[in-house]
Each structure stands twice: as C-alpha cells, then as structure tokens.
C-alpha positions in Angstrom: 48.3 24.2 -32.8 45.5 22.3 -34.6 46.6 19.0 -33.0 46.1 20.4 -29.4 42.2 20.3 -29.4 42.3 16.7 -30.7 44.8 15.8 -28.0 42.8 17.5 -25.3 39.6 15.8 -26.4 41.4 12.4 -26.4 42.9 13.1 -22.9 39.4 14.0 -21.6 38.0 10.8 -23.2 40.7 8.7 -21.5 40.1 10.4 -18.2 36.4 9.7 -18.4 37.0 6.1 -19.4 39.2 5.7 -16.4 36.6 7.2 -14.1 33.9 4.8 -15.5 36.2 1.8 -15.1 37.0 2.9 -11.5 33.2 3.0 -10.9 32.8 -0.5 -12.3 35.6 -1.8 -10.1 34.0 -0.1 -7.1 30.6 -1.6 -8.0 32.2 -5.1 -8.4 33.7 -4.9 -5.0 30.4 -3.7 -3.4 28.5 -6.5 -5.3 31.0 -9.1 -4.0 30.4 -7.9 -0.4 26.6 -7.7 -0.9 26.5 -11.2 -2.3 28.7 -12.6 0.5 26.3 -11.0 3.0 23.2 -12.6 1.3 25.0 -15.9 1.1 25.9 -15.7 4.8 22.3 -14.9 5.8 20.9 -17.7 3.6 23.4 -20.1 5.1 22.2 -19.0 8.6 18.6 -19.7 7.5 19.6 -23.2 6.3 21.3 -23.9 9.6 18.3 -22.6 11.6 15.8 -24.6 9.6 17.8 -27.8 9.9 17.9 -27.2 13.7 14.1 -26.5 13.8 13.4 -29.7 11.7 15.5 -31.7 14.2 13.6 -30.2 17.2 10.3 -30.8 15.5 11.1 -34.5 15.0 12.4 -34.6 18.6 9.1 -33.2 19.8 7.3 -36.2 18.5 9.0 -38.4 21.1 6.2 -40.0 23.0 8.1 -40.2 26.2 8.6 -36.5 26.6 6.8 -34.9 29.5 4.6 -31.8 29.1 7.5 -29.8 30.6 9.9 -31.1 28.0 7.4 -30.4 25.2 6.9 -26.9 26.5 10.7 -26.4 26.5 10.9 -27.4 22.9 8.0 -25.0 22.1 9.8 -22.2 23.8 13.0 -23.0 21.8 11.1 -23.1 18.5 9.5 -19.7 19.3 13.0 -18.4 19.9 14.1 -19.9 16.6 11.2 -18.2 14.8 12.4 -14.9 16.3 15.9 -15.6 15.1 14.6 -16.3 11.6 12.6 -13.1 11.6 15.8 -11.3 12.6 17.7 -12.8 9.7 14.8 -11.9 7.3 15.1 -8.3 8.6 18.9 -8.2 8.2 20.6 -4.9 7.3 23.8 -4.3 5.4 26.6 -2.0 6.5 24.8 1.1 5.1 21.6 0.3 7.0 19.6 -1.0 4.0 17.4 -4.0 4.6 18.8 -6.8 2.6 15.6 -8.6 1.7 13.2 -5.6 1.2 13.6 -5.3 -2.6 13.7 -1.7 -3.7 12.2 -0.5 -0.5 15.5 -1.0 1.3 14.8 1.6 3.9 11.6 -0.3 5.1 11.8 -3.2 7.5 10.6 -6.0 5.3 8.9 -8.3 7.8 6.7 -7.0 10.6 4.4 -8.8 13.0 4.6 -11.7 15.4 4.2 -15.5 15.5 0.8 -15.2 17.2 -0.6 -12.5 14.9 1.2 -13.4 11.7 3.9 -11.8 9.7 3.4 -9.2 6.9 5.9 -8.5 4.1 6.4 -4.7 3.7 9.0 -4.7 1.0 8.4 -5.0 -2.7 9.2 -7.6 -5.4 12.3 -5.7 -6.7 15.8 -7.2 -6.9 18.4 -4.5 -6.6 21.2 -4.6 -9.1 24.6 -3.0 -9.7 26.1 -2.2 -13.0 29.5 -4.0 -12.9 30.5 -3.4 -16.6 29.3 -1.5 -19.6 27.0 -4.4 -20.5 26.2 -6.2 -17.2 23.9 -5.4 -14.3 24.3 -7.9 -11.5 21.4 -8.7 -9.1 22.7 -8.3 -5.5 19.5 -9.1 -3.6 16.2 -10.8 -4.1 13.0 -9.8 -2.4 12.1 -11.2 0.9 8.8 -12.2 -0.7 10.7 -14.5 -3.1 13.0 -15.9 -0.6 10.9 -16.4 2.5 7.2 -16.4 1.4 7.3 -18.4 -1.8 8.2 -21.7 -0.3 8.4 -24.5 -2.9 7.8 -28.1 -1.9 10.4 -30.6 -3.2 9.3 -32.8 -6.1 6.9 -35.5 -4.9 5.8 -33.7 -1.8 3.4 -31.0 -0.8 2.3 -29.0 2.2 -0.6 -26.8 3.3 -0.3 -23.9 5.6 -3.0 -22.4 7.8 -3.6 -18.7 8.5 -2.1 -17.4 11.8 -5.6 -17.1 13.4 -6.6 -20.6 12.4 -8.9 -22.1 15.0 -8.6 -25.7 13.9 -10.4 -25.9 10.6 -8.6 -26.8 7.3 -9.5 -26.7 3.7 -6.9 -27.9 1.1 -7.9 -27.5 -2.5 -6.3 -27.5 -5.8 -4.0 -30.4 -5.0 -3.1 -32.7 -7.9 -0.9 -35.6 -8.6 0.8 -35.9 -11.9 3.3 -38.5 -13.2 1.8 -41.1 -10.9 4.3 -43.9 -10.5 2.1 -46.7 -9.1 3.1 -46.1 -5.4 0.4 -45.8 -2.7 0.1 -42.4 -1.2 -1.6 -41.6 2.1 -2.6 -38.3 3.7 -2.7 -38.5 7.5 -4.3 -35.7 9.5 -4.1 -35.8 13.2 -4.2 -33.5 16.2 -0.8 -32.2 17.3 0.3 -31.7 20.9 -1.1 -28.9 22.9 1.2 -26.7 25.0 
C-alpha cells in the first residue's frame, strides 16, 4: 500500500511531461508555419522591389513619352499599394504578422501622398519550442520595413512625404577611403 502513492505521483509526473512535450510539439509546428509565412511575405517583398527597381530604371529611358512615363508612375503607385498590403499581412488567426506584440493592430496606415505611419511596436513575438528555447517567429515591421540599411559603400537620403523640393543631407561620412573618386549628382526628376 505504501508504494501506491509513489506510483501515482510518478504516473502524474509522466502525464504532465507528456502534456508539456505535446505543447512543445504543437508550438514547433506553429513556429514552422509562422516562419514559412514570414519567409513567403519577405520573398514577395524582394520580388516586388526587384520589379520596382527595373521599372525605375526603365523610366529613365529618354525616348519615353509623357504618357508612357505616366503609365510607369501609375504602375509604381500600384506596387507601393501592394507593398503596403504585404506589410499589413495577417496570419490564419487574423494577427498582423509585422505588428510586433500589437498583433491586433494594423501596423502600417496612411497613403503614398500623406506618408505611412507605423502603429505596431518593436516586439518580436516568440514561441517556447522546448524547455530551454524560445524561438522568434516575427520581427517588428519597424525593423523590417523602416530601418533600411544601405549596402556597404553606398548611401541614400529620403525626404519627408510633404517635401516641396528642398533637401538637407547631414551627418554623411566616408570611412575606409580607397582612393576612388566619388561624385554626388543631384538633379531634377521627371514630373508627371
């Protein structure tokens, strides 16, 4: 009779361990699905940006008529809207993928003309997939879409949405100068 309480306690411990392991397996499956979704969305962003880059280069063709330039502008506006749609993607439960911890809040709001505001936070949601590991399954939209890093050896300056044609670039520096000549060209772009 004295062995029964020990056996019961051990059976309860095994049952609880099985439940915890089942939860980890479920979390691993969910994490896998979530990471596939993020990977798919980021792949779509890459494809879209490649297309936009191609169209932007194409728009520099000096033989294009104003109508053809306007057509490219319309296309690029549509691509912007597509990018905004990807940035506001939701998963199968309705959570916004790139909103950080504020997954019930649409992360990016606004328009091309008025500017876009990020409404999410800086959180990266995680799932516990084992007793000692929490796996990030998202990054904030701020990190992915707003903190654009220029490749090594290049730089860029962005203007505010309401820019009326003035520019001020400050804080630029060049380190590791390799003896090459660098030029900065500023010119007026086409009007539509």
